[in-house]
C-alpha positions as CSV (number, residue, x, y, z in Angstrom):
1,X,-127.9,117.5,-135.3
2,X,-127.8,114.8,-137.9
3,X,-125.5,111.8,-137.8
4,X,-123.5,113.3,-140.7
5,X,-122.7,116.3,-138.5
6,X,-120.9,113.9,-136.1
7,X,-119.3,111.9,-138.9
8,X,-117.3,115.1,-139.8
9,X,-115.4,114.6,-136.5
10,X,-114.0,111.3,-137.9
11,X,-112.9,112.3,-141.4
12,X,-109.3,112.3,-142.4
13,X,-107.5,115.4,-141.0
14,X,-106.2,116.3,-144.4
15,X,-109.8,116.5,-145.7
16,X,-110.8,118.8,-142.8
17,X,-107.8,121.1,-143.3
18,X,-108.5,121.4,-147.1
19,X,-112.1,122.2,-146.5
20,X,-111.3,124.9,-143.9
21,X,-108.9,126.7,-146.2
22,X,-111.2,126.3,-149.2
23,X,-114.0,128.1,-147.3
24,X,-111.9,130.8,-145.6
25,X,-111.1,133.0,-148.7
26,X,-114.8,133.1,-149.8
27,X,-116.0,133.9,-146.3
28,X,-113.5,136.7,-145.8
29,X,-114.3,138.1,-149.2
30,X,-118.0,138.3,-148.4
31,X,-117.3,139.7,-144.9
32,X,-115.1,142.5,-146.1
33,X,-118.0,143.8,-148.2
34,X,-120.1,144.4,-145.1
35,X,-117.7,144.6,-142.2
36,X,-115.6,147.8,-142.2
37,X,-114.0,146.9,-138.9
38,X,-112.5,143.8,-140.6
39,X,-111.3,145.9,-143.5
40,X,-109.5,148.2,-141.1
41,X,-107.9,145.2,-139.4
42,X,-106.7,143.4,-142.5
43,X,-105.8,146.3,-144.7
44,X,-104.9,145.3,-148.3
45,X,-104.9,141.6,-147.7
46,X,-106.2,139.6,-150.7
47,X,-108.7,137.0,-149.4
48,X,-107.9,134.7,-152.2
49,X,-104.4,134.3,-150.7
50,X,-105.6,132.9,-147.4
51,X,-105.4,129.2,-148.5
52,X,-103.0,127.9,-145.9
53,X,-101.9,128.2,-142.3
54,X,-98.7,129.9,-143.5
55,X,-100.7,132.6,-145.2
56,X,-103.0,133.0,-142.2
57,X,-100.0,133.3,-139.9
58,X,-98.9,136.4,-141.8
59,X,-102.0,138.3,-140.5
60,X,-101.8,140.3,-137.3
61,X,-103.1,138.8,-134.0
62,X,-106.0,140.7,-132.4
63,X,-105.9,140.7,-128.6
64,X,-109.1,140.8,-126.7
65,X,-108.0,144.0,-125.0
66,X,-107.7,145.5,-128.5
67,X,-111.1,144.3,-129.5
68,X,-112.5,145.8,-126.3
69,X,-111.0,149.2,-127.2
70,X,-112.3,149.0,-130.7
71,X,-115.8,148.2,-129.5
72,X,-115.6,151.1,-127.0
73,X,-114.7,153.5,-129.7
74,X,-117.3,152.2,-132.1
75,X,-120.0,150.4,-130.1
76,X,-121.2,147.8,-130.0
77,X,-119.2,145.6,-132.5
78,X,-116.6,148.0,-133.9
79,X,-117.8,147.4,-137.5
80,X,-117.2,143.6,-137.4
81,X,-120.9,142.8,-137.6
82,X,-123.3,144.1,-140.2
83,X,-126.5,145.4,-138.5
84,X,-128.7,143.2,-140.7
85,X,-127.1,140.1,-139.2
86,X,-128.5,141.0,-135.8
87,X,-132.1,140.7,-136.7
88,X,-133.8,138.0,-134.7
89,X,-130.6,137.2,-132.7
90,X,-129.5,137.7,-129.1
91,X,-126.8,140.2,-128.2
92,X,-124.6,139.4,-125.2
93,X,-122.4,141.4,-123.0
94,X,-119.4,139.8,-121.3
95,X,-117.3,141.5,-118.6
96,X,-114.9,144.1,-119.9
97,X,-117.3,144.9,-121.5
98,X,-117.1,142.9,-124.7
99,X,-120.2,142.6,-126.9
100,X,-121.0,139.4,-128.8
101,X,-123.7,138.6,-131.3
102,X,-125.4,135.2,-131.3
103,X,-124.4,133.0,-134.1
104,X,-126.6,131.2,-136.6
105,X,-128.5,128.0,-136.4
106,X,-129.9,126.0,-133.4
107,X,-126.4,125.3,-132.0
108,X,-124.3,128.4,-132.8
109,X,-121.7,127.5,-130.2
110,X,-121.3,124.0,-131.5
111,X,-121.8,122.6,-128.0
112,X,-123.8,119.5,-129.1
113,X,-120.5,117.7,-130.1
114,X,-119.1,118.4,-126.6
115,X,-122.2,116.9,-124.9
116,X,-122.2,113.9,-127.2
117,X,-118.4,113.3,-126.6
118,X,-119.1,113.3,-122.9
119,X,-121.8,110.7,-123.2
120,X,-125.0,112.6,-123.4
121,X,-127.6,111.2,-125.7
122,X,-131.1,112.3,-127.1
123,X,-133.7,112.0,-124.4
124,X,-131.4,113.0,-121.5
125,X,-132.4,115.8,-119.2
126,X,-129.7,118.5,-118.7
127,X,-129.5,120.6,-115.6
128,X,-128.0,123.8,-117.0
129,X,-126.4,125.8,-114.2
130,X,-124.6,128.4,-116.4
131,X,-125.8,132.0,-116.0
132,X,-128.6,133.1,-118.3
133,X,-127.9,136.7,-117.3
134,X,-126.3,139.0,-120.0
135,X,-123.5,136.5,-120.9
136,X,-123.8,133.7,-123.6
137,X,-122.6,130.7,-121.6
138,X,-126.0,129.3,-120.6
139,X,-127.4,129.9,-124.1
140,X,-124.4,128.1,-125.7
141,X,-125.0,125.0,-123.6
142,X,-128.8,125.2,-123.8
143,X,-128.7,125.3,-127.6
144,X,-126.2,122.5,-127.9
145,X,-128.0,120.1,-125.6
146,X,-131.3,120.7,-127.3
147,X,-129.7,120.3,-130.8
148,X,-128.6,116.9,-129.6
149,X,-132.1,116.0,-128.5
150,X,-131.9,116.6,-124.8
151,X,-134.4,118.4,-122.6
152,X,-133.0,121.3,-120.7
153,X,-133.8,122.8,-117.3
154,X,-132.6,126.4,-117.3
155,X,-131.4,126.4,-113.7
156,X,-129.0,129.3,-114.0
157,X,-126.9,130.3,-111.0
158,X,-127.8,130.7,-107.3
159,X,-131.0,129.6,-105.6
160,X,-129.2,126.3,-104.6
161,X,-132.1,124.9,-102.5
162,X,-134.6,125.5,-105.3
163,X,-132.2,123.9,-107.8
164,X,-132.0,120.8,-105.5
165,X,-135.8,120.6,-105.5
166,X,-135.9,120.8,-109.3
167,X,-133.2,118.1,-109.6
168,X,-135.1,115.8,-107.2
169,X,-138.2,116.1,-109.3
170,X,-136.7,116.0,-112.8
171,X,-133.8,113.6,-112.0
172,X,-131.5,115.0,-114.7
173,X,-128.7,112.7,-115.9
174,X,-126.5,115.6,-117.1
175,X,-125.1,118.6,-115.2
176,X,-123.8,121.5,-117.2
177,X,-122.1,124.4,-115.4
178,X,-118.9,125.6,-113.8
179,X,-116.7,122.9,-112.2
180,X,-117.2,123.9,-108.6
181,X,-120.9,124.7,-108.6
182,X,-121.8,121.0,-108.9
183,X,-120.1,120.3,-105.6
184,X,-122.0,123.1,-104.0
185,X,-125.3,121.6,-105.1
186,X,-124.3,118.0,-104.1
187,X,-122.9,119.1,-100.7
188,X,-126.0,121.2,-99.9
189,X,-128.3,118.3,-100.9
190,X,-126.4,116.1,-98.5
191,X,-126.8,118.6,-95.7
192,X,-130.6,118.6,-96.4
193,X,-130.6,114.8,-96.2
194,X,-131.9,114.9,-99.8
195,X,-128.9,113.5,-101.8
196,X,-129.0,113.9,-105.6
197,X,-128.4,110.5,-107.2
198,X,-129.5,111.1,-110.8
199,X,-126.4,112.9,-112.1
200,X,-124.2,110.6,-114.1
201,X,-122.3,113.0,-116.4
202,X,-121.0,116.6,-116.0
203,X,-120.0,118.9,-118.8
204,X,-118.1,121.8,-117.3
205,X,-116.5,125.0,-118.5
206,X,-115.7,128.5,-117.2
207,X,-113.0,127.4,-114.8
208,X,-110.3,124.8,-114.2
209,X,-111.4,121.3,-113.3
210,X,-108.8,120.4,-110.8
211,X,-107.8,116.7,-110.6
212,X,-108.8,116.4,-107.0
213,X,-112.3,117.7,-107.8
214,X,-112.7,115.4,-110.8
215,X,-111.7,112.4,-108.7
216,X,-114.2,113.4,-106.0
217,X,-117.0,113.5,-108.5
218,X,-115.9,110.2,-109.9
219,X,-116.1,108.7,-106.4
220,X,-119.7,110.0,-106.2
221,X,-120.6,108.2,-109.4
222,X,-120.4,111.3,-111.7
223,X,-118.1,111.3,-114.7
224,X,-117.1,115.0,-115.4
225,X,-115.6,116.3,-118.6
226,X,-114.4,119.7,-119.7
227,X,-115.0,121.8,-122.7
228,X,-113.0,124.9,-123.5
229,X,-115.3,127.7,-124.6
230,X,-115.2,131.5,-125.1
231,X,-118.0,134.0,-125.7
232,X,-116.7,134.8,-129.2
233,X,-116.1,131.3,-130.5
234,X,-118.4,129.0,-128.5
235,X,-117.0,125.6,-127.8
236,X,-113.4,125.6,-129.1
237,X,-112.4,122.2,-127.8
238,X,-113.8,119.4,-125.7
239,X,-112.9,116.2,-123.9
240,X,-114.2,112.8,-124.9
241,X,-115.1,109.9,-122.6
242,X,-113.2,106.6,-122.5
243,X,-115.0,103.3,-121.7
244,X,-113.8,103.4,-118.1
245,X,-115.2,106.9,-117.6
246,X,-111.9,108.6,-117.6
247,X,-111.3,111.4,-120.2
248,X,-109.2,110.6,-123.3
249,X,-105.9,112.6,-123.3
250,X,-106.3,116.2,-124.6
251,X,-109.2,118.2,-125.9
252,X,-110.5,117.9,-129.5
253,X,-110.7,121.1,-131.5
254,X,-114.3,121.7,-132.8
255,X,-115.2,121.8,-136.4
256,X,-115.4,125.1,-138.3
257,X,-112.6,126.6,-136.3
258,X,-108.9,127.1,-137.1
259,X,-106.7,127.0,-133.9
260,X,-103.1,128.1,-133.8
261,X,-100.6,128.0,-130.9
262,X,-98.3,131.0,-131.2
263,X,-95.5,132.5,-129.3
264,X,-97.0,135.1,-127.0
265,X,-96.5,138.7,-128.2
266,X,-95.3,137.6,-131.7
267,X,-98.2,135.8,-133.4
268,X,-95.6,133.3,-134.8
269,X,-96.8,129.6,-134.6
270,X,-94.8,127.4,-132.4
271,X,-93.7,123.8,-132.9
272,X,-96.1,121.0,-132.0
273,X,-96.0,120.3,-128.3
274,X,-94.6,123.7,-127.4
275,X,-96.7,125.8,-125.0
276,X,-97.9,129.1,-126.4
277,X,-100.8,131.4,-126.8
278,X,-104.0,130.0,-128.3
279,X,-105.3,131.9,-131.3
280,X,-108.6,131.2,-133.0
281,X,-110.1,132.0,-136.5
282,X,-113.8,131.4,-136.8
283,X,-115.6,130.5,-140.0
284,X,-118.8,132.1,-138.7
285,X,-120.4,134.3,-141.5
286,X,-122.2,136.4,-138.9
287,X,-119.1,137.3,-136.9
288,X,-115.9,136.3,-138.8
289,X,-113.0,136.9,-136.5
290,X,-109.4,136.2,-137.7
291,X,-106.6,135.3,-135.4
292,X,-108.1,136.5,-132.2
293,X,-106.0,135.6,-129.1
294,X,-107.9,134.0,-126.3
295,X,-105.1,135.0,-123.9
296,X,-104.9,131.4,-122.8
297,X,-101.9,129.1,-123.0
298,X,-102.0,125.6,-124.5
299,X,-100.1,123.2,-126.7
300,X,-100.9,120.8,-129.5
301,X,-100.8,117.1,-128.8
302,X,-99.6,114.8,-131.6
303,X,-102.0,112.4,-133.4
304,X,-105.7,111.8,-133.0
305,X,-107.8,110.9,-130.0
306,X,-108.3,107.2,-129.1
307,X,-112.0,107.9,-129.4
308,X,-111.7,108.1,-133.2
309,X,-112.2,111.8,-133.6
310,X,-109.5,113.2,-135.8
311,X,-109.5,116.9,-135.0
312,X,-106.5,118.7,-133.7
313,X,-105.9,118.0,-130.0
314,X,-104.8,120.6,-127.5
315,X,-103.7,120.0,-123.9
316,X,-106.5,122.2,-122.7
317,X,-106.2,125.3,-120.6
318,X,-102.7,125.8,-119.2
319,X,-102.9,129.2,-117.7
320,X,-103.0,132.8,-119.0
321,X,-100.7,134.4,-121.4
322,X,-101.7,137.8,-120.0
323,X,-103.1,138.9,-116.7
324,X,-106.7,138.8,-117.8
325,X,-108.0,135.9,-115.6
326,X,-111.1,133.7,-115.6
327,X,-112.8,133.4,-112.2
328,X,-116.0,131.4,-111.7
329,X,-116.6,131.4,-115.4
330,X,-116.1,135.2,-115.8
331,X,-113.1,137.1,-117.0
332,X,-111.5,139.7,-114.8
333,X,-109.3,142.3,-116.6
334,X,-106.6,144.6,-115.3
335,X,-108.6,147.5,-116.7
336,X,-111.4,146.7,-114.2
337,X,-108.9,146.9,-111.3
338,X,-107.8,150.3,-112.8
339,X,-111.5,151.4,-112.8
340,X,-111.8,150.6,-109.0
341,X,-108.7,152.7,-108.4
342,X,-110.2,155.6,-110.5
343,X,-113.4,155.5,-108.4
344,X,-111.5,155.6,-105.1
345,X,-108.7,158.2,-105.5
346,X,-107.5,157.5,-101.9
347,X,-106.2,154.1,-103.2
348,X,-102.6,154.3,-104.2
349,X,-102.0,150.8,-105.5
350,X,-104.0,147.6,-105.7
351,X,-103.4,144.0,-106.6
352,X,-106.2,141.5,-107.2
353,X,-105.2,138.0,-105.9
354,X,-107.1,135.0,-107.2
355,X,-106.7,131.9,-105.0
356,X,-108.6,128.7,-104.0
357,X,-110.7,128.0,-100.9
358,X,-111.1,124.3,-101.2
359,X,-112.7,123.8,-104.6
360,X,-113.9,127.4,-105.0
361,X,-112.2,130.4,-106.6
362,X,-111.9,133.4,-104.3
363,X,-110.7,137.0,-105.1
364,X,-109.0,139.4,-102.7
365,X,-108.1,142.9,-103.5
366,X,-105.0,143.9,-101.7
367,X,-105.1,147.7,-101.4
368,X,-102.6,150.4,-100.3
369,X,-103.8,153.8,-99.3
370,X,-102.3,157.2,-100.0
371,X,-100.5,158.7,-97.0
372,X,-102.9,159.6,-94.2
373,X,-106.1,158.4,-96.0
374,X,-108.5,156.0,-94.4
375,X,-110.1,153.5,-96.7
376,X,-113.8,152.7,-96.9
377,X,-113.6,148.9,-97.3
378,X,-117.3,148.5,-97.8
379,X,-117.5,151.0,-100.5
380,X,-114.4,149.6,-102.3
381,X,-115.9,146.1,-102.0
382,X,-119.2,147.3,-103.5
383,X,-117.3,148.9,-106.4
384,X,-115.3,145.8,-107.1
385,X,-118.5,143.7,-107.3
386,X,-120.1,146.3,-109.5
387,X,-117.2,146.3,-111.9
388,X,-116.4,142.6,-112.0
389,X,-119.9,141.2,-111.3
390,X,-118.1,138.8,-108.8
391,X,-117.9,138.7,-105.0
392,X,-114.5,139.6,-103.4
393,X,-112.9,140.7,-100.2
394,X,-110.7,143.8,-99.7
395,X,-107.6,143.6,-97.6
396,X,-105.8,146.8,-96.6
397,X,-102.0,146.3,-96.7
398,X,-99.1,148.5,-95.6
399,X,-98.0,151.2,-97.9
400,X,-95.2,149.9,-100.1
401,X,-95.8,146.2,-99.3
402,X,-97.2,145.2,-102.7
403,X,-94.5,143.7,-105.0
404,X,-93.1,146.1,-107.6
405,X,-93.5,143.5,-110.4
406,X,-96.1,145.1,-112.7
407,X,-98.8,142.6,-111.7
408,X,-102.3,143.9,-111.3
409,X,-103.9,140.5,-111.2
410,X,-102.0,137.6,-109.5
411,X,-103.4,134.1,-110.2
412,X,-102.1,132.0,-107.2
413,X,-104.3,128.9,-107.9
414,X,-102.4,125.6,-108.0
415,X,-103.5,123.9,-111.2
416,X,-101.6,120.7,-110.6
417,X,-103.8,119.6,-107.6
């Protein structure tokens, strides 16, 4: 990326806002001509009227569960992407499933800004431990790091001992991956009496970076920063590094995105500082999505970051507005739990509990059986892995013991620690 690309982060906020809403009507007008799914969503909306946040707020919010249903009825993209736009591009599948097309340019996820804000510079080597399998996360970070001028080792997930061997040889300065996997690599390297000493910076996403884990990394000489990203929008917001290695308060919203915080279930924007549901509009001509709910909670922080970047700041990820939950960088949806129940009719009720074991996320499916039925725990465990693509344990509980509170997924992780 050129220096001017980063200069955009420091322009007056009013200039950024004016440009976003000058571009939006033209982009939507062009998209409506080739995206029938968008036409169905927006109805008779005049694109020329979408010149302010107030006008945008009058449009409906699209939930990810609704997008999933639309794609299921009209695969793969529910008419939101013109087939010609897919030529020469990757197509990704995230759990749900939800399909996403790769965006345009060498850094479609706008991840280079997040790397640079964390302290990465051209010439650095990045150990990219996001998954390159089906989902877009690794490709987002890969493209952003290379656009910045870094070299990338596509480590992927698993094969920890081999990853340690590679890191010993390449001596990467930057780690990119989920927050807890770096600890797995470091601890295993210590067990092998082959400590990894080259990592200085971590850029993590796909899970919560708990304060205790961030402090542990800092004590080991690694400054770790978060970026908030989704498969549909790429890097939505990112932390920036202070001179002492700590993160500046909040996360800076990326360029070319319009972020709103709305009252869950209504789509009405809330006051600055009030916690609500994070909704995103993308100015991506390939996949223009308007007012899509991430299902995550956050709030807007006043003012600009001390680092000089002037974009809107959010408090980061503050939990889920719905029960769809992120575990180890992957979303788990209540519909997936329902699919497990459908495949095992002897199950009466089930509740997926997400908790922590040290610094790692763990899932436990608490299951009740129909009267007189024995449950095949191994078969249920295998189905759960097949459906969610994540490991979990199955715990048989007494009939009638699960709370009658409507929860299918219970996130019991403590985000304050």
